[in-house]
C-alpha positions in Angstrom: 15.4 0.1 0.6 14.1 3.2 2.3 10.5 2.2 1.2 10.9 -1.3 2.6 12.2 0.0 6.0 9.4 2.5 6.5 6.7 0.1 5.1 7.7 -2.7 7.4 8.1 -0.6 10.5 4.9 -1.3 12.4 4.2 -0.2 16.0 3.3 -2.2 19.1 -0.3 -3.5 18.9 -0.6 -2.7 15.2 -3.7 -4.3 13.7 -3.0 -7.4 11.8 -3.9 -7.9 8.2 -7.6 -8.4 7.7 -8.6 -7.1 11.1 -11.6 -4.7 11.5 -11.7 -0.9 11.8 -12.2 -0.3 15.4 -12.8 3.4 16.1 -14.9 5.2 13.5 -17.1 6.4 16.1 -17.1 10.2 15.1 -19.1 9.3 11.9 -22.4 7.6 12.1 -22.7 5.2 9.2 -26.2 4.8 7.7 -28.0 1.6 7.8 -26.4 -0.9 5.4 -27.1 -0.8 1.7 -26.6 -4.3 0.4 -25.9 -5.4 -3.1 -27.2 -9.0 -3.5 -24.2 -11.0 -4.4 -23.8 -13.7 -6.9 -21.1 -16.3 -6.9 -18.4 -13.7 -7.3 -20.0 -10.6 -6.2 -19.4 -9.2 -2.7 -21.6 -7.2 -0.6 -21.5 -3.5 -1.6 -20.4 -0.9 1.0 -23.0 0.8 3.0 -23.8 4.4 1.9 -23.0 7.2 4.4 -24.7 10.4 5.2 -24.4 13.5 3.0 -26.0 16.7 4.0 -28.8 17.9 1.7 -29.0 21.6 0.7 -32.4 22.7 2.0 -35.2 20.8 0.5 -33.7 20.2 -3.0 -35.5 17.7 -5.0 -32.4 16.2 -6.8 -29.2 15.0 -5.3 -26.0 17.2 -5.5 -23.0 16.3 -7.7 -21.4 13.1 -6.8 -18.3 13.4 -4.6 -15.1 12.9 -6.6 -11.6 12.1 -5.4 -8.9 9.5 -6.4 -8.2 7.6 -3.2 -5.6 5.0 -3.7 -2.7 3.0 -2.2 0.4 1.5 -3.6 0.7 -2.3 -3.1 4.4 -3.2 -3.4 5.4 -6.7 -4.4 9.2 -6.0 -4.4 10.9 -7.4 -1.2 7.3 -8.4 -0.1 6.6 -5.0 1.3 2.7 -5.2 1.0 1.8 -8.4 -1.0 2.4 -11.3 -0.6 3.6 -10.7 2.9 6.2 -13.3 2.4 7.4 -15.8 -0.1 6.3 -19.4 -0.5 2.7 -18.8 0.5 0.2 -21.1 -1.1 -2.1 -19.7 -3.9 -5.0 -19.8 -1.4 -2.9 -17.8 1.1 -1.8 -15.3 -1.5 -5.4 -14.8 -2.5 -6.7 -14.4 0.9 -4.1 -11.6 1.6 -5.2 -9.9 -1.7 -8.9 -10.1 -0.6 -8.1 -8.6 2.7 -6.4 -5.6 1.0 -9.3 -5.1 -1.3 -11.9 -5.6 1.4 -10.0 -2.9 3.6 -9.8 -0.5 0.8 -13.5 -1.0 0.1 -14.5 -0.7 3.7 -12.6 2.6 4.0 -14.3 4.2 0.9 -11.0 4.1 -1.1 -11.6 3.6 -4.8 -8.3 2.3 -6.3 -5.2 0.1 -5.8 -1.9 0.6 -7.6 -0.5 -2.9 -7.7 3.3 -3.6 -8.5 3.1 -6.1 -11.4 6.7 -5.9 -12.6 9.2 -5.3 -9.7 12.6 -6.1 -11.6 12.1 -7.1 -15.1 9.9 -10.0 -13.8 6.2 -10.5 -13.4 3.5 -11.5 -11.0 1.5 -12.9 -13.9 2.2 -15.5 -16.6 4.3 -13.8 -19.4 6.1 -15.0 -22.5 8.3 -11.9 -22.2 9.5 -12.1 -18.6 9.8 -14.7 -15.8 7.8 -15.1 -12.7 9.1 -13.0 -9.9 10.8 -14.5 -6.9 8.6 -12.5 -4.5 5.9 -15.1 -5.1 7.5 -18.5 -4.6 10.9 -17.7 -3.5 12.6 -18.5 -6.9 12.5 -16.5 -10.0 10.7 -18.4 -12.8 8.4 -20.4 -10.4 4.6 -20.0 -10.7 2.3 -19.9 -7.7 1.3 -23.4 -6.4 -1.3 -24.5 -7.3 -1.1 -22.4 -10.5 -3.3 -19.2 -10.9 -2.9 -15.9 -12.5 -2.5 -13.4 -9.7 -3.0 -10.3 -12.0 -6.2 -11.8 -13.3 -7.3 -12.4 -9.8 -6.6 -9.0 -8.5 -8.4 -7.3 -11.4 -11.5 -9.5 -11.0 -11.8 -9.0 -7.3 -11.1 -5.3 -7.4 -13.8 -4.8 -10.0 -16.2 -6.9 -8.1 -15.9 -4.4 -5.2 -16.1 -1.3 -7.5 -12.3 -0.6 -7.1 -10.0 0.3 -9.9 -6.8 -1.7 -10.4 -3.8 0.1 -11.9 -0.9 -2.0 -13.0 2.4 -0.6 -11.6 5.7 -1.2 -13.6 9.2 -0.5 -12.7 10.6 0.6 -16.1 14.2 -0.2 -15.9 15.3 -2.0 -12.7 16.4 -5.6 -13.7 17.4 -6.9 -10.2 16.8 -5.5 -6.7 19.4 -5.5 -4.0 17.4 -7.9 -1.8 16.9 -10.5 -4.5 18.1 -14.0 -3.4 17.4 -16.4 -6.3 19.5 -16.5 -9.6 18.0 -14.9 -12.7 16.7 -17.6 -15.1 17.4 -17.8 -18.8 14.4 -15.9 -19.9 15.3 -12.9 -17.7 16.7 -9.9 -19.8 20.0 -10.0 -17.9 20.7 -13.4 -19.5 18.7 -13.3 -22.7 20.0 -9.8 -23.7 23.0 -9.0 -21.4 24.3 -6.1 -23.4 21.0 -4.3 -22.4 21.6 -4.6 -18.7 24.3 -2.9 -16.5 25.5 -3.6 -13.0 25.1 -0.6 -10.7 26.2 -1.2 -7.2 24.0 -4.1 -5.9 21.4 -3.6 -8.6 21.1 -4.7 -12.2 19.6 -1.9 -14.5 18.3 -1.9 -17.9 20.1 0.8 -19.7 17.7 3.4 -21.0 20.0 4.1 -23.9 19.8 0.6 -25.3 16.9 0.5 -27.8 16.3 -3.2 -26.9 15.8 -2.3 -23.2 13.3 0.3 -24.0 11.5 -1.9 -26.4 11.4 -4.7 -23.7 9.7 -2.2 -21.3 7.2 -1.0 -23.9 6.3 -4.6 -25.0 5.7 -5.7 -21.5 3.4 -2.9 -20.7 1.4 -3.2 -24.0 1.2 -7.1 -23.5 -0.5 -6.3 -20.0 -2.8 -3.6 -21.5 -4.0 -6.1 -24.2 -4.4 -9.1 -22.0 -5.9 -7.8 -18.7 -8.8 -5.5 -17.9 -6.7 -3.0 -15.9 -7.9 0.7 -15.5 -4.4 2.3 -15.5 -0.7 1.9 -16.3 1.5 3.3 -13.7 5.4 4.1 -13.6 7.2 4.8 -10.3 10.2 7.2 -9.8 13.0 4.8 -11.0 14.4 5.9 -14.4 18.2 6.2 -14.3 19.2 4.8 -10.8 19.5 7.0 -7.7 23.1 7.7 -7.5 25.2 5.7 -5.0 28.6 6.0 -3.4 31.4 4.6 -5.3 32.4 1.8 -5.3 28.6 1.1 -4.9 26.4 0.8 -2.0 22.7 1.0 -1.5 20.6 3.6 0.4 20.7 6.1 -2.4 17.0 6.9 -2.3 16.9 7.4 1.4 19.8 9.8 1.1 18.0 11.7 -1.6 14.9 12.0 0.6 17.1 13.4 3.4 18.7 15.9 1.0 22.2 14.3 1.1 24.3 13.1 -1.7 27.2 10.7 -2.3 30.7 12.2 -1.7 32.0 10.2 -4.7 29.2 9.4 -7.0 29.3 6.2 -9.1 28.3 7.2 -12.8 25.9 4.9 -14.7 28.0 2.6 -16.9 26.3 3.6 -20.3 29.7 4.4 -22.2 29.2 1.9 -25.1 25.8 3.5 -25.9 27.2 6.9 -25.6 30.1 6.2 -27.8 27.6 4.9 -30.4 25.6 8.1 -30.1 28.6 10.4 -30.6 29.9 8.3 -33.6 26.5 8.6 -35.2 26.6 12.4 -35.0 24.6 13.1 -31.9 24.5 16.7 -30.9 23.2 16.5 -27.3 25.3 16.6 -24.2 25.4 13.5 -22.2 22.8 14.7 -19.6 20.3 15.9 -22.3 21.0 12.7 -24.2 20.1 10.6 -21.1 16.9 12.6 -20.5 16.0 12.1 -24.1 16.3 8.4 -23.8 13.6 8.4 -21.0 11.5 11.0 -22.7 11.1 8.9 -25.8 9.9 5.9 -23.8 7.4 8.0 -21.9 6.0 9.5 -25.1 5.8 6.0 -26.7 4.1 4.4 -23.6 1.4 7.1 -23.6 0.6 6.6 -27.3 0.9 2.8 -27.2 -1.4 2.5 -24.1 -4.1 4.6 -25.8 -3.8 2.9 -29.1 -4.7 -0.3 -27.5 -7.4 0.8 -25.2 -8.5 4.4 -25.1 -10.0 4.2 -21.5 -6.7 2.9 -19.8 -5.1 5.9 -18.1 -1.3 6.3 -17.9 0.3 7.8 -14.9 3.7 8.5 -13.4 4.9 9.0 -9.8 8.1 10.9 -10.0 10.4 12.1 -7.1 8.6 15.2 -5.8 11.2 18.0 -5.7 11.1 20.6 -8.5 14.1 20.8 -11.0 16.7 23.3 -9.8 16.2 26.1 -12.4 12.4 26.3 -11.6 11.9 25.4 -8.0 10.5 28.0 -5.6 13.2 29.9 -3.7 12.4 28.2 -0.4 12.8 24.7 -1.9 16.1 22.7 -2.1 17.1 19.1 -2.2 17.8 16.4 -4.7 17.4 17.0 -8.4 15.8 14.1 -10.4 16.2 16.2 -13.4 20.1 16.0 -13.1 20.5 12.7 -11.4 17.6 10.4 -12.5 17.5 12.2 -15.9 13.8 12.5 -15.3 12.3 15.6 -17.0 9.0 15.2 -15.2 7.9 18.8 -15.8 8.1 18.1 -19.6 6.0 15.0 -19.4 3.3 17.0 -17.5 3.5 20.0 -19.8 3.2 18.0 -22.9 0.4 16.0 -21.6 2.2 12.6 -21.9 0.5 11.5 -18.7 -3.2 11.3 -17.7 -2.3 11.5 -14.0 0.7 12.7 -12.3 1.5 11.4 -8.7 4.6 13.5 -7.3 6.0 11.8 -4.4 5.6 14.6 -1.9 7.2 12.7 1.1 7.9 15.5 3.4 6.0 17.3 6.2 4.2 20.5 5.7 6.5 22.3 8.2 9.7 21.1 6.5 10.3 24.3 4.7 13.1 23.2 2.2 10.8 20.4 1.0 7.4 21.6 2.2 4.4 19.6 1.0 2.1 22.5 0.3 4.8 24.5 -1.5 5.8 21.5 -3.7 2.1 20.7 -4.5 1.5 24.3 -5.6 4.6 24.0 -7.9 3.5 20.9 -9.7 -0.1 22.3 -10.1 1.5 25.2 -11.9 3.4 22.9 -14.3 0.0 21.4 -15.6 -1.1 23.6 -18.5 -3.1 20.6 -20.1 -5.1 20.0 -17.0 -4.1 16.5 -16.2 -5.0 14.9 -12.9 -2.6 15.8 -10.1 -2.7 13.2 -7.3 0.2 13.7 -4.9 1.8 10.6 -3.2 1.7 10.6 0.6 4.3 8.9 2.7 1.8 7.2 5.0 4.3 4.5 5.9 6.4 7.0 7.9 3.7 6.6 10.6 5.3 4.4 13.2 8.7 4.3 11.4 12.0 4.0 13.4 13.3 7.2 12.2 11.6 10.5 10.9 8.2 9.3 11.7 4.9 11.0 11.1 2.0 11.4 13.4 -1.2 10.4 11.7 -2.3 14.0 11.9 0.4 14.9 9.3 -1.2 12.7 6.7 -4.7 13.9 7.6 -3.5 17.5 7.2 -1.8 16.8 3.9 -5.1 15.5 2.6 -6.9 18.5 3.8 -4.2 20.8 2.1 -4.7 18.9 -1.1 -8.5 19.4 -1.0 -8.1 23.0 -0.5 -6.7 23.2 -4.1 -9.4 22.4 -6.6 -6.9 21.4 -9.3 -5.5 18.5 -7.1 -8.3 15.9 -7.1 -6.9 12.9 -5.1 -3.9 11.3 -3.6 -2.0 7.9 -3.2 -0.8 6.4 0.0 2.6 4.6 0.1 1.8 2.0 1.1 -1.0 -0.2 1.9 0.9 -1.9 4.7 0.6 1.0 7.0 -3.2 1.0 6.4 -3.5 -2.7 6.8 -1.7 -2.5 10.1 -3.7 0.5 11.1 -0.5 2.2 12.4 -1.4 4.5 15.2 -5.0 4.3 14.2 -4.4 5.9 10.6 -6.9 3.7 8.9 -9.6 4.5 11.5 -8.8 8.2 11.3 -8.8 8.3 7.4 -12.2 6.7 7.5 -13.7 8.8 10.2 -12.3 12.1 9.1 -11.7 12.1 5.3 -13.4 9.0 3.8 -16.7 9.3 5.5 -18.5 8.7 2.1 -17.6 6.9 -1.0 -16.3 9.0 -4.0 -16.1 8.5 -7.7 -12.7 8.7 -9.5 -12.4 12.1 -11.2 -13.4 11.9 -14.9 -10.9 12.0 -17.7 -12.6 13.9 -20.4 -9.6 14.2 -22.7 -9.7 10.4 -23.4 -13.4 10.5 -24.0 -16.5 12.4 -22.6 -19.4 10.5 -24.0 -21.8 9.7 -21.3 -22.8 6.0 -20.6 -26.1 4.7 -21.3 -29.1 5.1 -19.0 -29.7 2.1 -16.6 -33.1 0.4 -16.2 -34.0 0.4 -12.5 -36.9 -1.2 -10.8 -37.7 -0.8 -7.1 -39.9 -2.8 -4.7 -40.5 -1.8 -1.2 -39.1 -4.6 1.2 -38.9 -5.0 4.9 -36.2 -2.5 6.1 -35.6 -0.8 2.8 -36.0 -0.5 -1.0 -34.8 -3.2 -3.2 -33.4 -2.1 -6.6 -33.1 -4.2 -9.6 -30.7 -2.8 -12.0 -29.8 -3.4 -15.8 -26.9 -1.4 -17.2 -27.0 0.8 -20.3 -24.1 1.0 -22.7 -20.5 1.3 -21.2 -21.5 1.2 -17.5 -18.7 0.3 -15.1 -20.4 1.4 -11.9 -23.6 2.7 -10.5 -23.9 5.9 -8.5 -26.8 5.6 -6.1 -28.4 8.6 -4.1 -31.1 8.1 -1.5 -32.8 10.8 0.3 -33.7 10.3 3.9 -35.3 13.3 5.7 -33.1 16.3 4.9 -30.1 14.2 4.1 -28.7 12.6 1.0 -26.9 9.3 1.1 -24.4 8.2 -1.6 -23.3 4.7 -2.6 -21.3 3.2 -5.4 -22.0 -0.3 -6.7 -20.0 -2.3 -9.3 -21.5 -2.3 -12.8 -21.9 -6.1 -12.5 -24.2 -5.7 -9.6 -27.7 -6.5 -10.5 -29.4 -5.7 -7.2 -28.9 -3.2 -4.4 -30.9 -2.5 -1.2 -31.4 1.1 0.0 -31.9 0.5 3.7 -34.1 2.6 5.9 -32.3 4.9 8.2 -33.1 4.2 11.9 -33.3 7.9 12.7 -34.4 9.6 9.5 -36.7 6.9 8.2 -37.2 5.2 4.7 -35.8 6.7 1.6 -38.2 9.4 0.1 -36.4 9.6 -3.2 -33.8 7.3 -5.0 -31.6 8.3 -8.1 -29.4 5.9 -10.0 -26.9 6.8 -12.7 -24.3 4.9 -14.7 -20.6 5.7 -14.6 -18.2 4.6 -17.4 -14.4 3.5 -17.2 -13.3 7.1 -17.6 -15.5 8.5 -14.8 -18.2 9.9 -17.0 -21.6 10.0 -15.4 -24.7 9.4 -17.4 -28.3 10.5 -16.9 -29.8 10.1 -13.6 -32.8 7.9 -13.3 -35.4 8.9 -10.7 -36.7 5.6 -9.3 -40.4 5.1 -8.7 -42.2 2.5 -6.4 -40.3 3.4 -3.2 -43.0 4.8 -1.2 -43.3 3.3 2.3 -46.3 1.2 2.9 
């Protein structure tokens, strides 16, 4: 509920979805580089200026940073913006989000595909979510597959698409339509418990964990996703007895229920004790979650080695390890999420702690918590903190855009932190207090490749074949990929500056435009980048001399 409130809290004059960025005046874009589109291939983003180092003959290393935003489907926070939109309207909203991300030089979207044991895609395991057509079990009209659409359109723009699953929630407090027969609350009611205004899959019930694992692996098999992503909902946030909502907002503010409603897992606990179990109840609950996390990590990579697995836990450290200045809610003791263990054991490929507090808020200071999580990472997994960008323009505890910009700068000052994720895309689409413009002008001035994930594979992709012809206004490249190419990294030198661009692997043509001030390109290099971010050999392109 907290996330919905902040995500939907716009400001007067906020930019409507699909509007244009309006004030990127502090950064001078280069003349456009254009990928020649096919029937389903959009125009590639123009490269921007990158300073050269002296008169170096080859370009520098490609910029690397994970730049993503969550797109929530629950309660229609981000997409679709309301229920009962036609298929065409839903698709138009999705394209507007992807176009905005591409125009801002972001490189990934984290899309919620399973809000509450339901689906935004056709599934034999779970029903259609009500957040599409207003009633659970009803497909879009006319029928289409939203997840396939999102994946296809994201990849056509050179964006990654990570599928975000809520692992245990079975019904949200805002849900209106009845659960249908195929929903787990009806097909397997013993696996689901009522907790306040929510329904929750019991992590101690083996059939509930199996359902979540089966759903995730089904998506990995059927869809060309780049990542599997879990949020912070394991055991539910504790609520006040006899059971009200607002628990997560209270956790963010550091408060706790006076009388906490315990999670009703007594039947499973009794079975565990009768079977000779030795753990206490808290450790038993954590073990239930730990086993699922470990199984997901192994299962995802067994299906597709290049699909990365990430988790976005609540951002405060566990009490017995946290820095002395840090205080607040303990996910370890209340959500039974041993997030430190998952990171230490390497059961994730990327870790997105939700650091939803200002740098100046000492008990939950952004920089202190970021340093803490970086120190819990002996296996060198990606650490990409979650930013509460939707606090901008919120009714209470709002951020100024400068807070988000500063948090990104603080993150970049730590070499072991190589990206970030915004919650949520709504704030960027609405350009609240100019945040989209400022991100583009200050931090996202050039495209960036997603950091490589060498522990899943480090073989370089094949070398592309590139032919160039000088045309009016630029150099036209014709490209054919080598083995395992997902993207092209394209460098062009104009005067003493390099420009960097990224094109989708499906692109066959790209135009390196002349620069109005610096003149035509004097050198062009192209390399392939695979699904894991590995860059192949750079090809120096001939035939670009100006006539």
